C-alpha positions as CSV (number, residue, x, y, z in Angstrom):
1,X,62.7,87.4,-24.3
2,X,59.6,89.4,-23.3
3,X,56.3,88.0,-23.1
4,X,53.8,89.6,-26.2
5,X,50.6,91.0,-25.6
6,X,47.9,92.4,-27.7
7,X,44.3,94.3,-26.9
8,X,41.1,93.1,-28.9
9,X,37.5,93.9,-28.2
10,X,35.1,90.8,-27.1
11,X,31.9,90.2,-28.5
12,X,29.9,92.3,-25.4
13,X,32.0,95.4,-26.9
14,X,31.1,94.7,-30.5
15,X,26.7,94.7,-30.0
16,X,27.0,97.5,-27.6
17,X,28.2,99.3,-30.3
18,X,26.5,98.1,-32.4
19,X,23.1,99.1,-30.6
20,X,23.5,102.7,-30.9
21,X,23.5,102.3,-34.9
22,X,19.4,102.4,-35.4
23,X,19.6,105.2,-32.5
24,X,21.8,106.9,-35.1
25,X,20.3,106.2,-38.0
26,X,16.6,107.6,-36.8
27,X,18.4,111.0,-35.6
28,X,19.5,111.6,-38.9
29,X,16.3,111.2,-40.7
30,X,14.3,112.8,-38.2
31,X,16.5,115.7,-37.5
32,X,19.1,116.0,-40.1
33,X,20.2,118.9,-38.5
34,X,21.6,117.1,-35.3
35,X,23.0,114.2,-37.4
36,X,26.3,114.8,-35.3
37,X,24.6,113.6,-31.7
38,X,24.3,109.7,-33.6
39,X,28.1,109.3,-32.7
40,X,27.8,109.9,-29.4
41,X,26.5,106.7,-28.3
42,X,29.5,105.0,-30.1
43,X,31.9,107.7,-28.5
44,X,30.3,106.5,-25.1
45,X,31.6,103.3,-26.1
46,X,35.2,103.9,-26.7
47,X,35.6,105.5,-23.3
48,X,34.4,102.6,-21.9
49,X,36.5,100.5,-23.7
50,X,39.5,102.5,-22.7
51,X,38.4,102.0,-19.0
52,X,38.1,98.8,-19.2
53,X,41.7,98.7,-21.0
54,X,43.2,100.6,-18.1
55,X,41.9,98.1,-15.4
56,X,42.7,95.0,-17.6
57,X,46.2,95.7,-17.1
58,X,46.5,94.0,-14.0
59,X,49.2,91.3,-13.2
60,X,48.0,87.7,-14.2
61,X,50.6,85.0,-13.6
62,X,50.2,81.2,-14.3
63,X,52.7,78.6,-13.2
64,X,53.0,75.8,-15.6
65,X,54.5,72.0,-14.4
66,X,55.0,69.2,-16.7
67,X,56.8,65.4,-16.5
68,X,60.4,65.6,-17.8
69,X,59.5,62.0,-19.7
70,X,56.9,60.1,-20.9
71,X,56.3,56.5,-22.8
72,X,54.7,56.2,-26.2
73,X,51.2,55.5,-25.8
74,X,51.2,57.7,-22.1
75,X,49.8,60.8,-21.0
76,X,51.4,63.5,-20.1
77,X,49.7,65.7,-17.9
78,X,50.4,69.9,-18.3
79,X,49.1,71.3,-14.4
80,X,48.5,75.0,-15.0
81,X,47.7,76.9,-11.7
82,X,47.1,81.0,-10.8
83,X,47.0,82.7,-7.7
84,X,45.1,86.0,-9.8
85,X,41.6,86.9,-9.1
86,X,39.6,87.1,-11.7
87,X,39.1,84.7,-14.5
88,X,42.4,83.7,-16.8
89,X,42.1,81.2,-20.0
90,X,45.1,79.6,-20.8
91,X,46.4,77.4,-23.5
92,X,49.8,76.2,-25.1
93,X,51.8,75.5,-28.2
94,X,52.5,72.0,-28.3
95,X,54.8,69.7,-30.8
96,X,53.2,67.2,-32.9
97,X,54.5,64.4,-30.9
98,X,51.7,65.0,-28.4
99,X,47.5,65.2,-28.8
100,X,45.4,66.8,-26.7
101,X,42.6,64.6,-25.3
102,X,40.8,67.2,-23.8
103,X,40.4,70.9,-24.9
104,X,43.1,73.4,-25.1
105,X,41.5,76.2,-23.0
106,X,41.1,75.8,-19.4
107,X,39.9,78.7,-17.4
108,X,41.0,78.9,-13.9
109,X,39.6,81.4,-11.8
110,X,39.3,81.9,-7.6
111,X,37.3,79.3,-7.4
112,X,39.4,76.8,-9.7
113,X,42.8,77.9,-9.5
114,X,44.2,74.6,-10.8
115,X,43.6,73.1,-14.2
116,X,44.8,70.0,-16.0
117,X,45.6,69.1,-19.4
118,X,46.5,65.6,-20.0
119,X,47.9,65.1,-23.6
120,X,49.0,61.9,-25.4
121,X,52.8,61.1,-26.2
122,X,51.8,59.8,-29.8
123,X,55.1,59.6,-31.2
124,X,58.5,58.9,-29.9
125,X,61.2,61.9,-29.7
126,X,61.5,65.1,-28.1
127,X,58.2,67.2,-27.4
128,X,58.7,71.1,-27.2
129,X,56.2,72.8,-25.6
130,X,57.2,76.5,-26.9
131,X,54.6,79.0,-25.6
132,X,52.0,79.3,-23.0
133,X,48.9,81.8,-24.0
134,X,46.9,84.1,-21.6
135,X,43.8,85.8,-22.0
136,X,41.5,87.7,-19.6
137,X,38.8,90.1,-19.7
138,X,38.4,93.6,-18.3
139,X,36.2,94.3,-15.6
140,X,33.7,95.4,-17.4
141,X,33.9,92.8,-20.2
142,X,34.6,95.0,-23.2
143,X,38.1,94.2,-23.8
144,X,40.2,90.6,-24.4
145,X,43.7,91.8,-23.4
146,X,45.9,88.6,-24.5
147,X,49.1,87.8,-23.5
148,X,52.4,85.1,-24.9
149,X,54.7,84.0,-22.8
150,X,57.8,82.2,-24.8
151,X,58.6,78.8,-23.2
152,X,61.3,76.2,-23.5
153,X,59.7,73.1,-22.0
154,X,60.3,70.0,-23.4
155,X,59.2,66.2,-22.8
156,X,61.0,63.2,-23.8
157,X,58.8,60.8,-24.8
158,X,60.5,57.3,-24.8
159,X,59.7,54.2,-26.1
160,X,57.7,52.0,-24.1
161,X,59.7,49.5,-22.3
162,X,57.1,47.4,-20.8
163,X,56.8,44.9,-23.0
164,X,60.5,44.7,-23.1
165,X,61.2,44.2,-19.5
166,X,58.4,41.8,-19.6
167,X,59.4,39.4,-22.7
168,X,63.0,39.9,-21.3
169,X,62.5,38.0,-18.0
170,X,62.1,34.6,-20.3
171,X,64.9,35.0,-21.8
172,X,66.9,36.0,-19.1
173,X,66.1,33.2,-17.1
174,X,66.2,30.5,-20.4
175,X,69.7,32.1,-20.6
176,X,70.8,31.7,-16.8
177,X,69.9,28.0,-17.1
178,X,71.4,27.3,-20.0
179,X,74.8,28.9,-18.1
180,X,74.3,26.2,-15.2
181,X,74.1,23.8,-17.2
182,X,77.4,24.7,-19.4
183,X,78.7,25.3,-16.0
184,X,78.1,21.5,-15.5
185,X,79.3,19.9,-18.3
186,X,82.7,22.0,-18.1
187,X,82.1,24.7,-21.6
188,X,81.9,28.2,-21.9
189,X,83.9,30.8,-23.4
190,X,86.5,31.8,-20.8
191,X,89.3,29.1,-20.3
192,X,89.2,28.3,-16.6
193,X,92.1,25.3,-15.7
194,X,92.9,21.9,-17.0
195,X,91.2,18.3,-15.8
196,X,91.8,14.9,-16.7
197,X,89.4,13.9,-19.8
198,X,87.3,11.2,-19.3
199,X,84.5,8.9,-21.4
200,X,81.1,11.4,-22.5
201,X,83.3,15.0,-22.7
202,X,83.9,16.6,-25.5
203,X,87.2,15.0,-27.7
204,X,87.5,19.1,-29.3
205,X,88.6,20.3,-25.2
206,X,91.2,17.8,-25.3
207,X,94.9,19.9,-24.9
208,X,96.9,17.8,-26.4
209,X,100.2,19.6,-25.7
210,X,99.2,19.7,-22.4
211,X,98.5,15.9,-22.2
212,X,101.5,15.1,-23.9
213,X,104.1,16.5,-21.3
214,X,101.7,15.0,-18.3
215,X,101.3,11.7,-20.0
216,X,97.5,12.1,-19.5
217,X,94.7,13.4,-21.6
218,X,93.9,16.6,-20.0
219,X,90.7,19.3,-21.4
220,X,90.6,22.6,-21.3
221,X,87.4,23.5,-18.2
222,X,85.7,26.7,-19.7
223,X,83.3,29.2,-17.7
224,X,80.7,31.5,-19.3
225,X,82.3,34.9,-20.3
226,X,80.9,37.7,-18.8
227,X,81.7,41.1,-19.3
228,X,81.4,40.9,-23.6
229,X,80.9,44.3,-25.1
230,X,77.9,45.0,-27.5
231,X,77.1,48.4,-29.3
232,X,73.9,48.6,-31.0
233,X,74.4,50.5,-34.0
234,X,71.0,52.6,-35.7
235,X,70.6,54.0,-38.8
236,X,69.2,57.0,-39.2
237,X,68.7,57.7,-42.4
238,X,65.4,58.6,-44.8
239,X,64.6,55.1,-45.5
240,X,64.6,54.2,-42.1
241,X,61.8,56.5,-41.5
242,X,59.3,54.8,-43.9
243,X,56.5,52.5,-42.4
244,X,56.5,48.8,-41.6
245,X,53.4,47.5,-40.9
246,X,52.1,51.1,-40.3
247,X,55.1,52.2,-37.6
248,X,58.7,53.7,-39.5
249,X,61.5,51.4,-39.2
250,X,63.1,53.3,-37.1
251,X,60.8,52.7,-34.0
252,X,60.8,49.1,-34.8
253,X,64.6,49.1,-34.7
254,X,64.8,51.1,-31.1
255,X,62.1,49.1,-29.8
256,X,64.1,45.5,-30.6
257,X,67.5,47.9,-29.2
258,X,66.0,48.4,-26.1
259,X,64.9,44.5,-25.7
260,X,68.6,43.7,-26.4
261,X,70.2,45.9,-24.5
262,X,68.0,45.6,-21.4
263,X,68.8,41.6,-21.6
264,X,72.2,41.9,-22.7
265,X,73.2,44.2,-19.4
266,X,70.8,41.9,-16.9
267,X,73.3,39.2,-17.9
268,X,76.8,41.5,-16.9
269,X,77.4,42.3,-20.9
270,X,78.1,45.6,-21.7
271,X,76.6,48.0,-23.6
272,X,76.3,51.1,-26.0
273,X,74.3,52.9,-28.3
274,X,75.3,54.5,-31.5
275,X,72.9,56.2,-34.2
276,X,74.3,58.0,-37.3
277,X,72.3,59.2,-40.7
278,X,74.1,61.3,-43.1
279,X,77.0,61.4,-40.0
280,X,77.4,60.7,-36.5
281,X,74.1,61.7,-34.5
282,X,74.2,60.0,-31.2
283,X,76.9,57.6,-29.0
284,X,76.3,56.9,-25.6
285,X,78.9,55.6,-23.1
286,X,79.6,51.9,-22.8
287,X,77.2,51.4,-19.6
288,X,77.6,47.8,-17.3
289,X,74.8,47.0,-15.5
290,X,71.5,47.5,-15.6
291,X,71.8,51.1,-14.2
292,X,73.0,52.1,-17.6
293,X,69.8,51.8,-19.4
294,X,68.1,54.7,-18.4
295,X,70.7,56.4,-20.3
296,X,70.4,54.2,-23.3
297,X,66.2,54.6,-23.1
298,X,66.7,58.5,-22.8
299,X,69.2,58.4,-26.3
300,X,67.7,56.4,-28.1
301,X,64.1,58.3,-27.3
302,X,66.2,61.7,-29.0
303,X,67.2,59.9,-32.5
304,X,65.0,61.6,-34.6
305,X,62.9,60.5,-37.9
306,X,65.9,61.3,-40.8
307,X,65.4,63.0,-44.1
308,X,68.6,62.3,-45.6
309,X,70.7,59.8,-47.1
310,X,73.0,57.5,-44.7
311,X,76.4,57.5,-44.9
312,X,77.7,54.3,-43.8
313,X,80.8,54.9,-44.3
314,X,81.4,57.8,-42.7
315,X,79.0,56.4,-39.7
316,X,80.8,52.6,-39.2
317,X,84.3,54.2,-39.7
318,X,83.6,57.1,-36.4
319,X,82.2,53.6,-34.8
320,X,85.0,51.8,-35.1
321,X,87.4,54.1,-34.1
322,X,85.6,54.3,-30.8
323,X,86.2,51.3,-30.2
324,X,89.0,49.7,-28.2
325,X,88.5,45.8,-28.2
326,X,86.2,43.2,-29.6
327,X,82.6,43.8,-30.0
328,X,79.5,42.8,-31.4
329,X,78.4,45.3,-33.3
330,X,74.6,45.0,-34.0
331,X,73.4,47.1,-37.0
332,X,69.7,48.1,-37.6
333,X,69.5,49.4,-40.9
334,X,67.5,49.2,-44.3
335,X,68.6,49.2,-48.1
336,X,66.2,50.1,-50.9
337,X,68.5,50.0,-53.8
338,X,71.6,48.5,-55.0
339,X,73.5,51.0,-55.0
340,X,73.3,52.0,-51.0
341,X,73.6,48.4,-50.4
342,X,76.7,48.5,-52.1
343,X,78.4,51.1,-50.1
344,X,76.5,49.4,-47.1
345,X,78.5,46.3,-47.4
346,X,81.7,47.7,-48.2
347,X,81.6,49.6,-44.9
348,X,80.8,46.3,-43.4
349,X,83.9,44.7,-44.5
350,X,86.9,46.2,-42.3
351,X,84.6,45.7,-39.6
352,X,84.9,42.4,-40.0
353,X,88.8,42.0,-39.6
354,X,88.2,42.8,-35.8
355,X,84.6,43.0,-34.7
356,X,81.8,40.4,-34.9
357,X,79.0,42.1,-36.8
358,X,74.9,41.8,-36.9
359,X,72.3,42.3,-38.8
360,X,68.6,43.0,-38.2
361,X,66.6,43.0,-41.0
362,X,62.7,43.2,-41.1
363,X,60.7,41.5,-43.7
364,X,59.1,43.5,-45.6
365,X,55.6,41.7,-46.2
366,X,53.9,44.4,-48.0
367,X,56.6,43.7,-50.7
368,X,55.7,40.0,-50.2
369,X,52.0,40.1,-50.2
370,X,52.6,42.5,-53.4
371,X,54.3,39.9,-55.1
372,X,52.6,36.5,-54.4
373,X,48.9,38.5,-54.7
374,X,47.3,36.9,-58.0
375,X,47.6,39.1,-60.6
376,X,43.9,40.7,-62.2
377,X,45.1,43.4,-63.6
378,X,48.0,44.9,-66.1
379,X,49.3,47.0,-62.9
380,X,48.9,44.0,-60.7
381,X,51.4,42.2,-63.1
382,X,53.8,45.6,-63.2
383,X,53.8,45.7,-59.4
384,X,54.1,41.9,-58.7
385,X,57.0,42.2,-61.1
386,X,58.5,45.2,-59.3
387,X,58.3,43.9,-55.8
388,X,59.6,40.8,-56.9
389,X,62.9,42.3,-57.7
390,X,63.2,44.2,-54.9
391,X,62.7,41.2,-52.6
392,X,65.4,39.5,-55.2
393,X,68.3,42.6,-54.6
394,X,67.7,42.4,-50.7
395,X,67.8,38.5,-51.0
396,X,71.0,39.1,-52.6
397,X,72.5,41.5,-49.7
398,X,71.5,39.6,-46.8
399,X,73.6,36.6,-49.1
400,X,76.3,38.5,-49.8
401,X,76.6,39.6,-45.8
402,X,76.5,36.2,-44.6
403,X,79.2,35.0,-47.1
404,X,81.5,37.8,-45.6
405,X,81.0,36.3,-42.2
406,X,77.9,38.6,-41.4
407,X,75.1,37.3,-38.8
408,X,72.3,37.8,-40.7
409,X,68.8,37.8,-38.6
410,X,65.6,38.4,-40.1
411,X,62.3,38.6,-38.6
412,X,59.3,39.7,-38.8
413,X,58.7,43.8,-38.0
414,X,56.7,42.3,-34.7
415,X,58.8,39.6,-33.8
416,X,62.5,41.3,-34.6
417,X,63.2,42.1,-30.9
418,X,62.8,38.3,-29.7
419,X,64.7,36.7,-33.2
420,X,67.5,39.5,-32.3
421,X,67.7,38.7,-28.4
422,X,67.7,34.8,-29.3
423,X,70.6,35.3,-31.9
424,X,72.5,37.2,-29.3
425,X,71.3,34.6,-26.9
426,X,73.1,31.7,-29.7
427,X,76.3,33.2,-30.0
428,X,76.8,33.6,-26.2
429,X,76.3,29.6,-26.6
430,X,78.4,28.9,-29.6
431,X,81.5,30.8,-27.7
432,X,81.3,33.4,-30.7
433,X,81.5,36.2,-28.1
């Protein structure tokens, strides 16, 4: 795609042209038969404009460099440079995910051949930079020449994982200490060997068949099972784009998923990410080790805000087809009406035959405050009744899921990630993975 250029006069050219108007008016009044001389000045200015236009047709080159990724809330710095003599103004067409911190029109010159444009990464996703605009004056300062250069640049704005990494250290230390203690008392999730049973051991560990064969009480010795498989499934439909606590639900879900992924990878489990809305949107390979975390982070950053209803049946069916072993599926979703909730519950039922299913549901504190507020007007009563009805429907769906065997984690929007990791560690301690 070729650059698009344009020419237009500067303020100096307009003032120069306007300066000839009084002289032309005076000649027309004093010497009417010489009124055509009044156009001489304007013709002279037009000739100057043509000359400046020809001289402005010089080759101008500006290079643009930018980082490929940045965390939400971080700074993306665009670096512009030129080796062209004369001054050049530059600006860029940016995505609304990037917010300028300084004016977007730096001037490059021989004295200042480089410039930096700081932008704030204000929202998660892929922020595109579609064009670079340049303009410069002719040597006489009468003509602006402007050029638009199409660009195909993008910055991957990822969730800020620094808080997740900091919080995860506490969970990891706690989990590792707990695993050491469980090894010492001989419990865990994976059978290791038989050993004589002694007083104080858990009677459920007794292997009665082997005890009868050897004529002595033998107990099973367990060790912690590693290499469990976990898939973080994120609903990216319309309901998840609605804000809770001033932040879209899907951003809350992504932050919680990344915290859980980081902890699970540190504990030697295998983790994958899956996103769907009206159809599957993205899926990562199920990776092992902390080296798999950047790929999960990049995929999570590209999950966009949905505008359509979620098709849970299609999304969860496709997810089940990808799994070849028993997996803990952590589903991040929101149900806003009984119909969508019913479809979601039916879609979850087949997964429970083979897999372990966990839901993370953020409490809607706005609904809770409306339902608990003291009504002062009839409108307050209406809002409280409607809020209470919505909360009751959510509670009914959560209760149905629990009866089916789904592990439901309900938490505030600020503590969702921590509550999810604690529930995951509890499943490991209870040998359910």
